[in-house]
C-alpha positions as CSV (number, residue, x, y, z in Angstrom):
1,M,0.0,0.0,0.0
2,A,1.4,3.4,-1.0
3,L,2.0,5.9,1.8
4,G,0.3,9.2,1.8
5,L,2.2,12.5,1.7
6,N,1.5,13.3,5.3
7,E,2.9,9.9,6.4
8,I,6.0,10.4,4.3
9,K,6.5,13.9,5.8
10,E,6.2,12.5,9.4
11,R,8.6,9.6,8.6
12,A,11.1,12.0,7.0
13,S,11.0,14.4,10.0
14,S,11.6,11.5,12.4
15,F,14.4,10.2,10.2
16,S,16.2,13.5,10.0
17,K,16.0,13.9,13.8
18,E,17.3,10.4,14.3
19,W,20.3,10.8,12.0
20,E,21.3,14.5,12.6
21,T,24.3,13.5,14.7
22,A,25.5,10.5,12.7
23,I,29.2,10.8,11.7
24,S,30.6,7.3,11.0
25,E,30.3,5.5,7.6
26,N,31.2,2.2,9.1
27,A,28.8,2.4,12.1
28,D,25.9,4.0,10.3
29,A,25.7,3.6,6.5
30,K,23.6,0.5,6.2
31,S,21.1,1.5,8.9
32,F,20.9,5.0,7.4
33,W,20.0,3.7,3.9
34,D,17.5,1.1,5.2
35,G,15.9,3.9,7.2
36,L,15.8,6.3,4.3
37,F,14.1,3.7,2.1
38,N,11.6,3.1,4.9
39,V,10.6,6.8,4.9
40,F,9.0,6.1,1.6
41,G,7.6,2.7,2.6
42,V,10.1,0.7,0.5
43,N,11.9,-2.3,1.8
44,R,15.5,-1.7,0.6
45,R,16.2,-5.4,0.2
46,R,13.6,-5.6,-2.5
47,V,15.4,-3.0,-4.7
48,A,18.9,-2.3,-3.6
49,T,22.0,-4.2,-2.5
50,F,24.9,-3.2,-0.2
51,E,28.5,-3.8,-1.2
52,Y,27.8,-4.7,-4.8
53,R,30.9,-6.2,-6.3
54,V,32.3,-4.6,-9.5
55,V,35.3,-5.2,-11.6
56,K,36.7,-1.7,-12.3
57,A,39.1,-0.6,-15.0
58,G,42.5,-2.3,-14.6
59,R,40.6,-5.4,-13.3
60,K,40.6,-4.1,-9.8
61,I,37.7,-5.2,-7.6
62,G,35.5,-2.6,-6.0
63,Y,32.4,-2.6,-3.9
64,I,29.5,-0.1,-4.4
65,E,28.2,1.0,-1.0
66,L,24.6,0.8,-2.1
67,F,23.4,-0.2,-5.6
68,W,19.9,-0.1,-7.1
69,K,20.5,-1.4,-10.7
70,G,19.5,1.1,-13.3
71,V,18.5,3.7,-10.7
72,L,20.9,4.6,-7.9
73,L,24.6,4.2,-7.0
74,V,25.7,5.5,-3.5
75,E,29.1,6.0,-2.1
76,H,28.7,6.8,1.6
77,K,31.4,8.6,3.6
78,S,32.0,9.6,7.2
79,V,31.8,13.3,8.2
80,G,35.0,15.1,7.2
81,K,36.0,12.8,4.4
82,N,36.9,14.2,1.0
83,I,33.7,14.3,-1.0
84,D,35.7,14.7,-4.3
85,M,37.4,11.4,-3.7
86,A,34.0,9.8,-3.0
87,Y,32.7,11.2,-6.3
88,N,35.7,9.8,-8.2
89,Q,35.3,6.5,-6.4
90,A,31.6,6.4,-7.5
91,V,32.4,7.3,-11.1
92,D,35.2,4.6,-11.2
93,Y,32.5,1.9,-10.8
94,F,30.7,2.8,-14.1
95,P,33.0,0.9,-16.5
96,G,32.3,-2.3,-14.6
97,L,28.6,-2.0,-15.0
98,K,26.5,-3.4,-17.9
99,G,24.4,-0.8,-19.9
100,H,21.1,-1.7,-18.2
101,E,22.7,-1.5,-14.8
102,L,24.0,2.1,-15.2
103,P,22.3,4.3,-12.6
104,K,20.2,7.3,-13.5
105,Y,21.4,8.9,-10.3
106,F,24.3,8.6,-7.9
107,C,24.8,10.0,-4.5
108,V,28.0,10.7,-2.5
Protein backbone atom coordinates (compact mmCIF):
# COMPACT_ATOMS: atom_id res chain seq x y z
CA MET A 1 0.00 0.00 0.00
CA ALA A 2 1.36 3.40 -0.96
CA LEU A 3 2.03 5.90 1.80
CA GLY A 4 0.26 9.24 1.84
CA LEU A 5 2.22 12.48 1.66
CA ASN A 6 1.55 13.28 5.34
CA GLU A 7 2.90 9.88 6.44
CA ILE A 8 6.03 10.39 4.34
CA LYS A 9 6.52 13.86 5.83
CA GLU A 10 6.20 12.48 9.37
CA ARG A 11 8.62 9.65 8.63
CA ALA A 12 11.08 12.05 6.99
CA SER A 13 10.97 14.36 9.99
CA SER A 14 11.61 11.48 12.40
CA PHE A 15 14.38 10.15 10.16
CA SER A 16 16.18 13.50 9.99
CA LYS A 17 16.05 13.90 13.76
CA GLU A 18 17.33 10.37 14.32
CA TRP A 19 20.29 10.84 11.97
CA GLU A 20 21.27 14.48 12.58
CA THR A 21 24.29 13.49 14.73
CA ALA A 22 25.53 10.49 12.71
CA ILE A 23 29.18 10.81 11.69
CA SER A 24 30.60 7.33 10.95
CA GLU A 25 30.26 5.51 7.64
CA ASN A 26 31.23 2.15 9.14
CA ALA A 27 28.83 2.40 12.05
CA ASP A 28 25.87 3.98 10.29
CA ALA A 29 25.72 3.58 6.51
CA LYS A 30 23.60 0.45 6.21
CA SER A 31 21.10 1.47 8.89
CA PHE A 32 20.92 4.97 7.41
CA TRP A 33 19.99 3.74 3.95
CA ASP A 34 17.52 1.13 5.23
CA GLY A 35 15.88 3.92 7.23
CA LEU A 36 15.78 6.30 4.29
CA PHE A 37 14.08 3.74 2.07
CA ASN A 38 11.61 3.11 4.91
CA VAL A 39 10.64 6.81 4.90
CA PHE A 40 8.97 6.06 1.55
CA GLY A 41 7.62 2.66 2.61
CA VAL A 42 10.15 0.75 0.51
CA ASN A 43 11.93 -2.33 1.79
CA ARG A 44 15.51 -1.66 0.64
CA ARG A 45 16.20 -5.38 0.23
CA ARG A 46 13.57 -5.56 -2.53
CA VAL A 47 15.36 -3.03 -4.75
CA ALA A 48 18.94 -2.33 -3.65
CA THR A 49 22.05 -4.20 -2.51
CA PHE A 50 24.86 -3.24 -0.16
CA GLU A 51 28.50 -3.82 -1.15
CA TYR A 52 27.78 -4.74 -4.77
CA ARG A 53 30.95 -6.25 -6.30
CA VAL A 54 32.27 -4.58 -9.47
CA VAL A 55 35.34 -5.19 -11.61
CA LYS A 56 36.71 -1.71 -12.26
CA ALA A 57 39.13 -0.56 -14.95
CA GLY A 58 42.48 -2.28 -14.57
CA ARG A 59 40.62 -5.39 -13.35
CA LYS A 60 40.60 -4.12 -9.77
CA ILE A 61 37.70 -5.21 -7.59
CA GLY A 62 35.51 -2.57 -5.97
CA TYR A 63 32.36 -2.61 -3.88
CA ILE A 64 29.55 -0.13 -4.42
CA GLU A 65 28.22 0.97 -1.04
CA LEU A 66 24.58 0.77 -2.12
CA PHE A 67 23.38 -0.17 -5.59
CA TRP A 68 19.90 -0.12 -7.11
CA LYS A 69 20.50 -1.38 -10.65
CA GLY A 70 19.53 1.13 -13.29
CA VAL A 71 18.46 3.68 -10.68
CA LEU A 72 20.93 4.63 -7.92
CA LEU A 73 24.58 4.22 -6.97
CA VAL A 74 25.67 5.45 -3.53
CA GLU A 75 29.14 6.04 -2.12
CA HIS A 76 28.68 6.83 1.57
CA LYS A 77 31.43 8.56 3.58
CA SER A 78 31.98 9.64 7.16
CA VAL A 79 31.78 13.28 8.19
CA GLY A 80 34.97 15.13 7.24
CA LYS A 81 36.01 12.77 4.42
CA ASN A 82 36.92 14.21 1.02
CA ILE A 83 33.72 14.31 -1.03
CA ASP A 84 35.66 14.75 -4.30
CA MET A 85 37.41 11.44 -3.66
CA ALA A 86 34.03 9.82 -2.96
CA TYR A 87 32.72 11.23 -6.25
CA ASN A 88 35.72 9.83 -8.16
CA GLN A 89 35.29 6.48 -6.44
CA ALA A 90 31.63 6.35 -7.51
CA VAL A 91 32.45 7.26 -11.13
CA ASP A 92 35.20 4.59 -11.21
CA TYR A 93 32.52 1.91 -10.85
CA PHE A 94 30.72 2.83 -14.07
CA PRO A 95 33.01 0.92 -16.52
CA GLY A 96 32.32 -2.30 -14.59
CA LEU A 97 28.56 -2.05 -14.98
CA LYS A 98 26.46 -3.35 -17.85
CA GLY A 99 24.44 -0.83 -19.85
CA HIS A 100 21.13 -1.69 -18.21
CA GLU A 101 22.73 -1.46 -14.76
CA LEU A 102 24.05 2.09 -15.17
CA PRO A 103 22.28 4.29 -12.64
CA LYS A 104 20.20 7.32 -13.52
CA TYR A 105 21.41 8.92 -10.27
CA PHE A 106 24.32 8.65 -7.93
CA CYS A 107 24.84 10.05 -4.49
CA VAL A 108 28.00 10.70 -2.50
